[in-house]
C-alpha positions in Angstrom: 0.0 0.0 0.0 1.4 3.4 -1.0 1.4 6.4 1.3 -0.8 9.2 0.2 1.3 11.8 2.0 3.6 13.7 -0.3 7.3 13.9 0.5 7.0 17.7 1.0 4.3 17.2 3.6 6.4 14.8 5.6 9.2 17.3 5.7 6.9 20.0 6.9 5.5 17.9 9.8 8.2 18.8 12.4 7.4 22.5 11.8 3.7 21.9 12.3 4.3 19.9 15.5 5.6 23.1 17.1 2.1 24.7 16.9 0.4 22.7 19.7 3.5 22.9 21.9 3.5 26.7 21.6 -0.2 26.7 22.1 0.2 24.8 25.4 2.9 27.1 26.6 0.7 30.1 25.8 -2.2 28.5 27.6 -0.1 28.0 30.7 1.3 31.6 30.7 -1.8 33.4 29.7 -4.5 31.1 31.2 -6.8 31.3 28.2 -9.4 28.8 27.1 -9.7 26.2 24.5 -10.5 28.6 21.7 -7.4 30.6 22.5 -5.3 27.4 22.5 -6.6 26.4 19.1 -6.0 29.9 17.7 -2.5 30.1 19.0 -1.7 26.6 17.9 -2.9 27.2 14.3 -1.1 30.6 14.1 2.2 29.1 15.4 2.0 26.1 13.0 1.3 28.3 10.0 4.1 30.7 11.0 6.6 27.8 11.4 5.6 26.4 8.0 5.9 29.9 6.4 9.3 30.5 8.1 10.6 27.2 6.8 9.2 28.0 3.3 10.9 31.4 3.1 14.1 29.9 4.5 14.4 27.5 1.6 16.2 24.2 1.5 19.8 25.6 1.1 21.4 25.2 4.6 24.3 27.6 3.8 
């Protein structure tokens, strides 16, 4: 059975994992509710993906 996940998506997964971690930290510091956790998690994940996209794949 072949995977339906594209190679680019699997490389972006570590950046997206940072979203909920940052959301939990924000929840602890700010004491917000579930909606705030979801909003911060999505914003952090999108920002991490965007940051890796503009950084490119050239490590030098």
